[in-house]
C-alpha positions in Angstrom: 41.5 188.6 26.8 38.6 187.0 24.9 37.0 190.4 24.3 40.3 191.8 22.9 40.6 188.7 20.6 37.0 189.0 19.4 37.6 192.7 18.5 41.0 192.1 16.9 40.3 189.2 14.6 37.3 190.6 12.7 39.1 194.0 12.2 42.2 192.3 10.9 40.1 190.1 8.6 38.3 193.2 7.4 41.6 195.0 6.8 42.9 192.0 4.8 39.8 191.9 2.7 40.2 195.7 2.0 43.8 195.2 1.1 43.0 192.2 -1.2 40.3 194.3 -3.0 42.8 197.2 -3.4 45.4 194.9 -4.9 42.8 193.3 -7.3 41.6 196.8 -8.4 45.2 197.9 -9.1 45.8 194.7 -11.2 42.6 195.4 -13.1 43.5 199.0 -13.8 46.9 198.1 -15.1 45.3 195.7 -17.7 48.3 193.5 -18.5 48.9 192.0 -15.0 45.1 191.9 -14.3 44.1 190.1 -17.6 47.1 187.8 -17.5 47.8 184.7 -15.4 49.4 187.1 -12.9 46.0 188.5 -12.0 44.4 185.0 -11.7 47.2 183.7 -9.5 47.3 186.7 -7.3 43.5 186.9 -6.7 43.0 183.2 -6.2 45.7 183.0 -3.6 44.8 186.2 -1.8 41.1 185.2 -1.5 41.7 181.4 -1.0 39.2 180.4 -3.7 37.2 177.1 -3.4 37.7 174.6 -6.2 34.4 174.6 -8.1 34.7 170.9 -8.9 34.0 170.2 -5.2 30.6 172.0 -5.2 27.5 169.9 -4.8 25.1 170.4 -7.7 23.1 167.2 -7.8 19.7 167.8 -9.4 20.8 170.9 -11.2 20.7 171.2 -15.0 23.4 173.3 -16.6 23.4 174.1 -20.4 26.7 175.0 -21.9 27.2 176.2 -25.5 30.5 175.7 -27.3 31.6 172.8 -25.0 33.9 170.9 -27.2 37.1 172.9 -27.0 38.8 175.8 -25.1 37.0 177.4 -22.2 33.8 175.5 -22.8 35.5 172.1 -22.6 37.3 173.2 -19.5 34.0 174.2 -17.9 32.6 170.7 -18.7 35.7 169.1 -17.0 35.3 171.3 -13.9 31.5 170.8 -13.5 31.4 167.1 -14.3 32.3 166.1 -10.7 29.6 168.3 -9.1 26.8 165.9 -9.9 25.0 168.3 -12.2 23.2 167.2 -15.4 25.2 168.9 -18.1 23.5 169.7 -21.4 26.1 170.4 -24.1 25.0 172.4 -27.1 27.6 171.8 -29.9 27.6 172.1 -33.7 29.6 168.9 -34.1 28.1 165.7 -32.8 31.3 163.7 -33.0 33.3 166.3 -31.0 30.5 166.5 -28.5 30.5 162.7 -28.0 34.3 162.9 -27.6 34.1 165.4 -24.8 31.4 163.4 -23.1 33.6 160.3 -23.2 36.5 162.2 -21.8 34.7 163.2 -18.7 32.7 160.0 -18.1 35.0 158.9 -15.3 34.7 162.3 -13.6 30.9 162.5 -13.6 29.2 161.9 -10.2 25.8 162.5 -11.6 24.1 161.7 -15.0 26.2 161.5 -18.1 26.1 164.7 -20.1 23.6 165.1 -22.9 24.5 166.4 -26.4 22.2 168.7 -28.3 23.4 169.6 -31.8 23.1 173.2 -32.9 25.0 176.0 -34.7 24.6 179.1 -32.6 24.9 181.4 -35.6 21.9 179.6 -37.3 18.7 180.8 -35.8 16.7 177.9 -37.1 19.2 175.5 -35.6 19.1 177.4 -32.3 15.3 177.2 -32.3 15.4 173.4 -32.7 18.0 173.1 -29.9 15.9 175.3 -27.5 12.8 173.2 -28.2 14.7 170.0 -27.6 16.1 171.2 -24.3 12.8 172.5 -23.1 11.1 169.2 -24.0 13.7 167.2 -22.0 14.2 169.4 -19.0 11.4 171.3 -17.2 14.0 173.3 -15.3 17.3 174.9 -16.3 19.4 176.1 -13.4 22.2 177.7 -15.5 22.6 178.6 -19.1 26.1 179.3 -20.2 26.6 181.3 -23.4 30.2 180.4 -24.4 30.0 179.5 -28.1 31.6 181.8 -30.7 34.8 182.7 -32.5 36.8 185.7 -33.8 36.7 185.6 -37.6 39.3 187.4 -39.7 37.2 187.4 -42.8 33.5 188.4 -43.1 31.1 185.5 -43.2 27.4 185.3 -43.3 25.0 183.1 -41.3 22.2 181.1 -43.0 19.9 184.1 -42.3 22.4 186.4 -44.1 23.6 188.1 -40.9 27.3 188.7 -40.2 28.4 185.5 -38.5 30.1 187.0 -35.4 26.9 188.9 -34.6 24.7 185.9 -35.4 26.6 183.5 -33.1 27.5 185.8 -30.2 24.4 188.0 -30.0 21.4 186.8 -31.9 21.8 183.0 -31.2 22.2 183.5 -27.4 19.4 186.0 -27.3 17.1 183.5 -29.0 18.2 180.6 -26.8 17.6 182.6 -23.7 14.2 183.6 -24.9 13.2 180.0 -25.7 14.3 178.8 -22.3 12.8 181.5 -20.1 10.1 179.2 -18.8 12.6 176.6 -17.7 14.9 179.3 -16.2 12.0 180.9 -14.3 11.0 177.4 -13.0 14.4 176.9 -11.5 15.0 180.5 -10.5 18.0 180.0 -12.6 20.9 182.0 -14.0 22.3 183.0 -17.4 26.1 183.4 -17.8 27.5 185.1 -20.9 31.1 184.8 -21.7 32.2 188.2 -23.1 35.8 189.4 -23.6 38.0 192.2 -22.3 38.2 193.2 -25.9 34.7 194.8 -25.5 36.3 197.6 -23.5 37.6 199.1 -26.7 34.2 199.1 -28.5 31.4 201.7 -28.4 27.8 200.6 -28.4 26.5 201.3 -31.9 23.4 203.3 -32.4 21.2 201.0 -34.5 18.9 202.7 -36.9 17.9 202.9 -40.6 20.7 201.3 -42.5 22.8 200.5 -39.5 23.0 197.4 -37.3 25.8 195.8 -35.3 27.2 194.4 -38.5 30.3 196.0 -40.1 30.2 196.5 -43.9 32.3 194.3 -46.0 34.4 197.1 -47.3 35.3 198.2 -43.8 35.4 194.8 -42.1 37.8 194.2 -39.3 37.4 190.8 -37.5 38.8 192.0 -34.1 36.6 195.1 -34.1 33.5 193.2 -35.1 34.2 190.7 -32.3 34.6 193.6 -29.8 31.3 195.1 -30.9 29.6 191.8 -30.4 31.1 191.4 -26.9 30.0 195.0 -26.0 26.4 194.1 -27.1 26.5 191.0 -25.0 27.4 192.9 -21.9 24.7 195.5 -22.6 22.0 192.9 -23.2 23.1 191.2 -20.0 22.1 194.3 -18.0 18.9 194.7 -20.0 17.8 191.1 -19.4 18.4 191.7 -15.7 16.1 194.7 -15.7 13.3 192.7 -17.5 13.4 189.2 -15.9 13.8 189.7 -12.2 13.5 186.1 -11.1 16.4 185.0 -13.2 20.0 186.0 -12.4 21.9 187.4 -15.4 25.7 187.7 -15.3 28.4 188.4 -17.9 32.1 187.9 -17.5 35.5 188.1 -19.2 38.1 185.4 -18.8 41.2 187.5 -19.2 43.9 186.6 -21.7 43.7 182.8 -22.0 45.6 180.5 -24.3 42.5 179.2 -26.2 42.3 177.7 -29.6 40.6 180.9 -30.7 43.6 183.0 -29.7 46.0 180.6 -31.3 44.2 180.5 -34.6 42.7 184.1 -34.9 45.3 186.3 -33.3 48.6 184.4 -33.5 50.8 187.5 -33.3 49.1 188.5 -30.0 49.7 185.0 -28.7 53.4 185.1 -29.7 53.9 188.3 -27.7 51.9 187.3 -24.7 52.3 183.6 -24.5 54.5 183.6 -21.3 51.7 185.4 -19.4 48.6 183.9 -21.0 46.2 182.1 -18.6 45.6 178.4 -18.9 42.2 177.2 -19.9 41.4 176.3 -16.3 42.4 179.8 -15.1 40.4 181.5 -17.9 37.3 179.4 -17.4 37.2 179.5 -13.6 34.8 182.4 -13.2 32.4 180.9 -15.8 32.2 177.6 -13.8 32.0 179.5 -10.5 29.1 181.7 -11.7 27.2 178.5 -12.8 27.8 176.8 -9.5 28.1 179.2 -6.6 25.0 179.5 -4.3 23.9 182.3 -4.2 25.7 184.5 -6.7 27.3 187.2 -4.4 26.3 190.2 -6.5 23.4 191.9 -8.2 21.8 190.5 -11.4 23.2 192.2 -14.5 26.8 192.3 -13.1 29.9 192.0 -15.2 32.6 189.8 -13.6 36.2 188.8 -13.9 38.2 186.6 -11.5 35.1 186.2 -9.2 34.8 190.0 -8.7 32.4 192.6 -10.2 34.0 195.0 -12.7 33.0 198.1 -14.5 31.7 197.7 -18.1 33.6 200.9 -19.2 37.3 201.9 -19.0 37.3 204.8 -21.4 35.0 207.8 -21.8 34.0 207.2 -25.4 32.4 203.8 -24.8 30.5 205.3 -21.8 29.2 208.2 -23.9 27.9 205.8 -26.5 26.0 203.7 -23.9 22.8 205.7 -24.1 19.2 204.7 -23.3 18.3 205.1 -26.9 21.2 202.9 -28.1 20.2 200.3 -25.6 16.5 200.4 -26.6 17.4 200.1 -30.3 19.7 197.2 -29.6 17.0 195.3 -27.7 14.3 196.0 -30.3 16.6 194.9 -33.2 17.5 191.7 -31.5 13.9 190.9 -30.8 13.0 191.7 -34.4 15.7 189.4 -35.7 14.7 186.4 -33.6 10.9 186.9 -34.0 10.4 184.5 -36.9 11.9 181.7 -34.8 9.5 182.1 -31.8 6.3 180.2 -31.8 3.3 182.5 -32.0 0.7 182.1 -29.2 
């Protein structure tokens, strides 16, 4: 009887896992249920997810950009009880102090530290990176969450289109500045992308062309999608180049964030009944920062704690060439070079 039981249980469990994976893949393929709260609720229940706030992360240092509202603030609330040292990179010191005060009673480790920086201003990012490096010899997780969808074209202090500056160049610079600390901890970098990137091709950067849309053809949603495509591509490239650090990107699905409310109100009006809560949208971000070890290869793209393809339509896959990737990498390095200390 014991031998029958020992055969039956693992095979039933394997069958359940396969069925759960099939259901998850169907939800993802259908987009609307997969990206909505339906996808989160279905997957979390099918797979009996652990609550990240119960994880033990004493002694770990986790850096989070964009921590004062939306998904970033929810990550702070989730990770505060883990005992980790949270380092919050925010452009507004008062709002950063407010989020720190709001989680003070939740913290089981050191109180979070605030570092003031505007992620679209490379000089500001340089100062933030130097400050973090001086305070913390090891960084166990760096979460790139800051950014916004802009409906009008704005420029950074370095005269780069603001969406590209804050979503692509700022994170690329901060990662570069903290490589030594990430290597020391055998740490990880988590980039918060968006399902919107599925619609965007990877631009071929060359003479007269960057990731930035021209003013006369500017579309905020399209520019945002291009930035998010670049993030996912760079995530894979970082993974190829820095083998002792784990690089992961993710998309949170359709969550009811302040950005959605302010930037795409018509979309929110239509989808509000099925939008994810902030906790649901931020779950995979916190999980990737906390889970030991990450159950997937470096360079992966995640949603709802599962690895996803980075392409859904043929045109984006055709644009994703080795030359386009090389040009993107070289352009980013060229743009951040003035903000790196020369040896």
